[in-house]
Phi, psi and omega in degrees: 000321179294322178297319178293321179296317177301318180301320180286319184292321183284352172262095186293148188212062178296134186305324185275355182255097186295325179294319178295321178296321179296318178295317179298318180299324177296317181292314179296318180298320179294320178297314179297321179298316180296318185276329185257348177075020179209146178277149180278162165280124179261123184239117180249119181236120183052037177086354181264130186263125177241156181232143177215131172247135178232123182242107182066213177264109188293135168246340180237131176250126174256125188242132176208174175221149181252358176277158179225171177272001188267117178299151177302133185108351181294338178298334181294325180258342180228068186292155173298135176201155170228110183226126178053041176078012180241123178262136180229160178147161183299120178077011184298322179270320185243089353219046187290328175294326176297322177295317179299315179297321179300308182298317182290325177297314181291323179292337181283348182274155179302328181206146175273008185304139179088010183236141170243132176249124179234122180235113183259168185246016182216027182297321185294343178248019175099006178057045183295327181264354184242357183303311181299322179296318179297311182293321177299316181291331184280330184297130179091349179277150178283338181196150170240129176248121186257127187267029169296160182298157175301160185289337181201181183286354173271357176085020181299141176275158181261108187260352176201149179221144173290154171275165183231147169223151177224137182228157168229120177266116181260125182252125178253123175241216178214128183287151173199164178290125185291339181260321186276315184209060181300333181293343179277350180266168171240111191280105181293332179292318178296317178296322178299323177297318175301318182293322178302314180293320179295316181295318180298335181266000185295318183301319181291334183274353183292149172277189186275005182301118175073011184241012183242012183279170175300323178303317180296323180294332179278312186271344179089180184288157175292155174236138179231106192236113170296135184237275181282142180220130177218150179197150170083169181231322177219163184294334185250026179234131172299124185298130177264350183213140175215155180222139177233121175267146186226128176257128182237134175233130188227148178274335184222160176296323179298319178294320179298318179294318181296318180293324177299319178298316181294319180296318182283350177265004179300141179232155181285146177258338184264128181300129179092348179277151178231152181237145167230131180253116181255165178087201181155209183295143173240260182276134174286162178295153171254101187286157183298331181292340181290340184246354192303307182293321180293323178295320177299317178297315180298322180296318178296319180295316179301319178296316179297328180277357181076021180271167178298148178304138181278147171243148174241136181227153173267141183229157181277335180287152181253162177209185176291347173297332175300321182285319180294321179295318181291339176279002178090013181260122175308135191224134173236128188244167177078024182275002183277216188289159175255131181173208176196175176084021180306135180072004185239169179299337184268008183305129180200164179236138174276107187301322184298339182271352185293316181292313177302320179293327178293318177297319179300314180295319181301317180288326176298316178300312183302313185284337185271329184274000180298000000 
């Protein structure tokens, strides 16, 4: 498994580099072919390479991704290594170790019949070219198991996820010389500042629509966070254009819809300024009920295998599990590697946990596809 993991990690696969994704798909496809005895269906959409294996009539969908947030060249500063039981390298936790565990779990069974394996190449950027493929593959399955990393170093599974929306508020002003006649301009930067404060206050201004359910008590309150901010062109010009990016996390679809209304209802505070709100809903929430029965099953299996009791946690981050759940397929997430530091310099995998997690997944597949 470590040899296979090294092979995947040293083949860099930054989401924005289509050539790197194509090379990665070849390496991942070859590994799957060797372990599963079948070649994948290669699906290229808008230049992004996805892989799918289908064995018989699927009842179980295994979901993973081979893209990472690490630009090509990251191996120079974050080389592959295994020291004192800790594996490191770009994307080792998120989620190349999960892919290795997935392949080995399925290969350990007498037959892969009844299983579909889907590995996409754009999860880290919201799965824009693979969403339909994911939802299509999930429909009709009894369960989707997502090989994203565990929620923490104790190996907790992800039993609920917030949904996501992303917006860009574009502010149009009017340029003027900042020294000679600033009063003739309409300062888009000043208006953007008003919008940042207005956006930051939206969550507090919401009514109780969609925010009092059990799901909300598990996933917590929605968050509406201004993130990227840009304005202006030169130091001596009143800015004619500004942009504010906004990250939204929601516990329910009703909350997601309400926030969309509030975002599109933003109005300018500066005389002469205009606003355009771009973007919108992305991943729907993955509610706790979508994983409840599968988590109970996984807990029983862990006990039978003599493993530590499993914990399930709700998380704010989204994954392709949001899409499988919204397609009506029961979904259990976080079944991949145990470690920490995803997307960070400290990203690592606890090697000793790879085999137990593989056994857990193998038994989950066996009991679910019956």
